[in-house]
DOBA-815184 format. One record per residue: residue in three letters; x, y, z of N, C-alpha, C in turn. Coordinates in Angstrom, 2 decimals, always signed. Example, Ala and Ser with C-alpha at 12.3 -4.5 7.8 and 13.67 -1.06 7.14 Angstrom:
+------+---------+---------+---------+---------+---------+---------+---------+---------+---------+
! rest !     n_x !     n_y !     n_z !    ca_x !    ca_y !    ca_z !     c_x !     c_y !     c_z !
+------+---------+---------+---------+---------+---------+---------+---------+---------+---------+
!  ALA !  +13.19 !   -5.69 !   +7.80 !  +12.30 !   -4.50 !   +7.80 !  +13.20 !   -3.30 !   +7.80 !
!  SER !  +12.85 !   -2.25 !   +7.08 !  +13.67 !   -1.06 !   +7.14 !  +12.90 !   +0.03 !   +7.87 !
+------+---------+---------+---------+---------+---------+---------+---------+---------+---------+
REM end
This chain:
+------+---------+---------+---------+---------+---------+---------+---------+---------+---------+
! rest !     n_x !     n_y !     n_z !    ca_x !    ca_y !    ca_z !     c_x !     c_y !     c_z !
+------+---------+---------+---------+---------+---------+---------+---------+---------+---------+
!  UNK !  +22.28 ! +161.38 !  +75.29 !  +23.08 ! +160.23 !  +74.96 !  +23.34 ! +159.44 !  +76.24 !
!  UNK !  +23.17 ! +158.16 !  +76.12 !  +23.36 ! +157.33 !  +77.30 !  +24.84 ! +157.03 !  +77.49 !
!  UNK !  +25.14 ! +156.54 !  +78.67 !  +26.52 ! +156.17 !  +79.00 !  +27.02 ! +155.08 !  +78.05 !
!  UNK !  +26.16 ! +154.10 !  +77.74 !  +26.55 ! +153.00 !  +76.87 !  +26.85 ! +153.49 !  +75.46 !
!  UNK !  +26.06 ! +154.43 !  +74.96 !  +26.31 ! +155.00 !  +73.63 !  +27.66 ! +155.71 !  +73.61 !
!  UNK !  +27.96 ! +156.44 !  +74.66 !  +29.23 ! +157.15 !  +74.75 !  +30.39 ! +156.16 !  +74.73 !
!  UNK !  +30.28 ! +155.08 !  +75.48 !  +31.32 ! +154.05 !  +75.51 !  +31.49 ! +153.45 !  +74.11 !
!  UNK !  +30.40 ! +153.13 !  +73.44 !  +30.46 ! +152.52 !  +72.11 !  +31.10 ! +153.48 !  +71.10 !
!  UNK !  +30.78 ! +154.76 !  +71.18 !  +31.39 ! +155.74 !  +70.28 !  +32.89 ! +155.83 !  +70.51 !
!  UNK !  +33.31 ! +155.81 !  +71.76 !  +34.73 ! +155.88 !  +72.07 !  +35.46 ! +154.61 !  +71.62 !
!  UNK !  +34.78 ! +153.48 !  +71.71 !  +35.37 ! +152.24 !  +71.20 !  +35.58 ! +152.34 !  +69.69 !
!  UNK !  +34.58 ! +152.87 !  +68.98 !  +34.69 ! +153.03 !  +67.53 !  +35.84 ! +153.96 !  +67.17 !
!  UNK !  +35.96 ! +155.06 !  +67.89 !  +37.04 ! +156.01 !  +67.63 !  +38.39 ! +155.34 !  +67.88 !
!  UNK !  +38.49 ! +154.61 !  +68.97 !  +39.74 ! +153.91 !  +69.29 !  +40.09 ! +152.88 !  +68.23 !
!  UNK !  +39.08 ! +152.14 !  +67.77 !  +39.32 ! +151.14 !  +66.73 !  +39.81 ! +151.80 !  +65.46 !
!  UNK !  +39.16 ! +152.89 !  +65.04 !  +39.55 ! +153.59 !  +63.82 !  +40.98 ! +154.10 !  +63.90 !
!  UNK !  +41.35 ! +154.66 !  +65.04 !  +42.72 ! +155.16 !  +65.22 !  +43.72 ! +154.01 !  +65.17 !
!  UNK !  +43.39 ! +152.90 !  +65.82 !  +44.27 ! +151.74 !  +65.83 !  +44.42 ! +151.15 !  +64.45 !
!  UNK !  +43.34 ! +151.08 !  +63.72 !  +43.38 ! +150.55 !  +62.35 !  +44.25 ! +151.42 !  +61.46 !
!  UNK !  +44.08 ! +152.73 !  +61.54 !  +44.87 ! +153.65 !  +60.72 !  +46.35 ! +153.54 !  +61.07 !
!  UNK !  +46.67 ! +153.45 !  +62.34 !  +48.06 ! +153.31 !  +62.76 !  +48.65 ! +152.00 !  +62.25 !
!  UNK !  +47.91 ! +150.92 !  +62.40 !  +48.37 ! +149.62 !  +61.94 !  +48.57 ! +149.58 !  +60.44 !
!  UNK !  +47.68 ! +150.20 !  +59.71 !  +47.80 ! +150.26 !  +58.25 !  +49.04 ! +151.04 !  +57.84 !
!  UNK !  +49.28 ! +152.16 !  +58.47 !  +50.45 ! +152.97 !  +58.16 !  +51.74 ! +152.20 !  +58.45 !
!  UNK !  +51.77 ! +151.48 !  +59.57 !  +52.93 ! +150.66 !  +59.92 !  +53.15 ! +149.58 !  +58.87 !
!  UNK !  +52.09 ! +148.93 !  +58.45 !  +52.19 ! +147.88 !  +57.45 !  +52.70 ! +148.38 !  +56.11 !
!  UNK !  +52.24 ! +149.54 !  +55.70 !  +52.70 ! +150.13 !  +54.46 !  +54.19 ! +150.45 !  +54.55 !
!  UNK !  +54.60 ! +151.01 !  +55.66 !  +56.01 ! +151.36 !  +55.86 !  +56.89 ! +150.10 !  +55.84 !
!  UNK !  +56.46 ! +149.06 !  +56.52 !  +57.23 ! +147.82 !  +56.54 !  +57.30 ! +147.19 !  +55.16 !
!  UNK !  +56.22 ! +147.26 !  +54.42 !  +56.21 ! +146.74 !  +53.06 !  +57.17 ! +147.49 !  +52.16 !
!  UNK !  +57.22 ! +148.80 !  +52.29 !  +58.14 ! +149.61 !  +51.50 !  +59.59 ! +149.26 !  +51.84 !
!  UNK !  +59.87 ! +149.11 !  +53.12 !  +61.23 ! +148.76 !  +53.54 !  +61.64 ! +147.40 !  +53.00 !
!  UNK !  +60.72 ! +146.43 !  +53.04 !  +61.04 ! +145.09 !  +52.55 !  +61.27 ! +145.11 !  +51.04 !
!  UNK !  +60.46 ! +145.86 !  +50.33 !  +60.62 ! +145.95 !  +48.87 !  +61.96 ! +146.59 !  +48.52 !
!  UNK !  +62.37 ! +147.60 !  +49.26 !  +63.66 ! +148.25 !  +49.04 !  +64.79 ! +147.27 !  +49.31 !
!  UNK !  +64.69 ! +146.50 !  +50.41 !  +65.72 ! +145.51 !  +50.72 !  +65.82 ! +144.46 !  +49.62 !
!  UNK !  +64.67 ! +144.00 !  +49.14 !  +64.67 ! +143.01 !  +48.06 !  +65.32 ! +143.58 !  +46.80 !
!  UNK !  +65.03 ! +144.82 !  +46.49 !  +65.60 ! +145.49 !  +45.32 !  +67.11 ! +145.58 !  +45.43 !
!  UNK !  +67.60 ! +145.98 !  +46.60 !  +69.04 ! +146.10 !  +46.83 !  +69.71 ! +144.73 !  +46.67 !
!  UNK !  +69.11 ! +143.70 !  +47.24 !  +69.70 ! +142.37 !  +47.15 !  +69.72 ! +141.84 !  +45.72 !
!  UNK !  +68.68 ! +142.08 !  +44.97 !  +68.65 ! +141.63 !  +43.57 !  +69.75 ! +142.31 !  +42.78 !
!  UNK !  +69.89 ! +143.62 !  +42.96 !  +70.94 ! +144.34 !  +42.23 !  +72.32 ! +143.84 !  +42.66 !
!  UNK !  +72.51 ! +143.59 !  +43.95 !  +73.81 ! +143.12 !  +44.46 !  +74.14 ! +141.74 !  +43.88 !
!  UNK !  +73.15 ! +140.87 !  +43.85 !  +73.36 ! +139.53 !  +43.30 !  +73.66 ! +139.56 !  +41.80 !
!  UNK !  +73.25 ! +140.63 !  +41.14 !  +73.54 ! +140.80 !  +39.71 !  +74.82 ! +141.61 !  +39.49 !
!  UNK !  +75.63 ! +141.69 !  +40.55 !  +76.95 ! +142.32 !  +40.49 !  +76.93 ! +143.80 !  +40.10 !
!  UNK !  +75.90 ! +144.49 !  +40.53 !  +75.84 ! +145.94 !  +40.28 !  +76.68 ! +146.64 !  +41.34 !
!  UNK !  +77.35 ! +147.72 !  +40.97 !  +78.17 ! +148.45 !  +41.94 !  +77.29 ! +149.15 !  +43.00 !
!  UNK !  +77.85 ! +149.30 !  +44.17 !  +77.10 ! +149.91 !  +45.29 !  +76.63 ! +151.32 !  +44.94 !
!  UNK !  +77.44 ! +152.06 !  +44.21 !  +77.05 ! +153.43 !  +43.82 !  +75.77 ! +153.40 !  +42.99 !
!  UNK !  +75.67 ! +152.45 !  +42.08 !  +74.48 ! +152.34 !  +41.23 !  +73.27 ! +151.90 !  +42.05 !
!  UNK !  +73.49 ! +150.96 !  +42.96 !  +72.39 ! +150.50 !  +43.82 !  +71.87 ! +151.67 !  +44.65 !
!  UNK !  +72.77 ! +152.46 !  +45.21 !  +72.37 ! +153.61 !  +46.02 !  +71.59 ! +154.62 !  +45.18 !
!  UNK !  +72.06 ! +154.88 !  +43.98 !  +71.40 ! +155.86 !  +43.11 !  +69.99 ! +155.38 !  +42.73 !
!  UNK !  +69.86 ! +154.13 !  +42.34 !  +68.56 ! +153.62 !  +41.89 !  +67.58 ! +153.40 !  +43.04 !
!  UNK !  +68.08 ! +153.05 !  +44.21 !  +67.21 ! +152.81 !  +45.35 !  +66.93 ! +154.07 !  +46.16 !
!  UNK !  +67.63 ! +155.14 !  +45.81 !  +67.49 ! +156.43 !  +46.52 !  +67.90 ! +156.31 !  +47.99 !
!  UNK !  +68.88 ! +155.44 !  +48.25 !  +69.44 ! +155.29 !  +49.58 !  +70.86 ! +155.85 !  +49.56 !
!  UNK !  +71.41 ! +156.11 !  +50.73 !  +72.81 ! +156.50 !  +50.80 !  +73.66 ! +155.24 !  +50.66 !
!  UNK !  +74.93 ! +155.43 !  +50.34 !  +75.82 ! +154.29 !  +50.22 !  +75.93 ! +153.58 !  +51.56 !
!  UNK !  +75.91 ! +154.33 !  +52.65 !  +75.99 ! +153.74 !  +53.98 !  +74.77 ! +152.85 !  +54.26 !
!  UNK !  +73.59 ! +153.30 !  +53.84 !  +72.39 ! +152.50 !  +54.04 !  +72.46 ! +151.20 !  +53.23 !
!  UNK !  +72.94 ! +151.29 !  +52.00 !  +73.07 ! +150.10 !  +51.16 !  +74.06 ! +149.12 !  +51.79 !
!  UNK !  +75.20 ! +149.63 !  +52.21 !  +76.21 ! +148.78 !  +52.83 !  +75.64 ! +148.13 !  +54.09 !
!  UNK !  +74.90 ! +148.89 !  +54.88 !  +74.29 ! +148.36 !  +56.08 !  +73.32 ! +147.23 !  +55.78 !
!  UNK !  +72.53 ! +147.39 !  +54.73 !  +71.59 ! +146.33 !  +54.33 !  +72.34 ! +145.08 !  +53.88 !
!  UNK !  +73.40 ! +145.28 !  +53.14 !  +74.16 ! +144.13 !  +52.62 !  +74.90 ! +143.41 !  +53.74 !
!  UNK !  +75.27 ! +144.13 !  +54.78 !  +75.96 ! +143.49 !  +55.90 !  +75.00 ! +142.61 !  +56.72 !
!  UNK !  +73.72 ! +142.90 !  +56.67 !  +72.73 ! +142.12 !  +57.41 !  +72.46 ! +140.77 !  +56.76 !
!  UNK !  +72.86 ! +140.63 !  +55.52 !  +72.56 ! +139.40 !  +54.78 !  +73.51 ! +138.32 !  +55.15 !
+------+---------+---------+---------+---------+---------+---------+---------+---------+---------+
REM end
């Protein structure tokens, strides 16, 4: 194997790792945004915080924290 082939293989490995990391980050951010949207919709519909926490599977503190950011 030549030096150039080795470099190209390492570039491919690096790209694949970076892509997988970026994809995982994007999925996580999307889930967080969807949860925030869900909490806000329920809050705007005058649902109690206990119900929002139960349905969103968050703690009451997390729900309150999200609502304070709005």
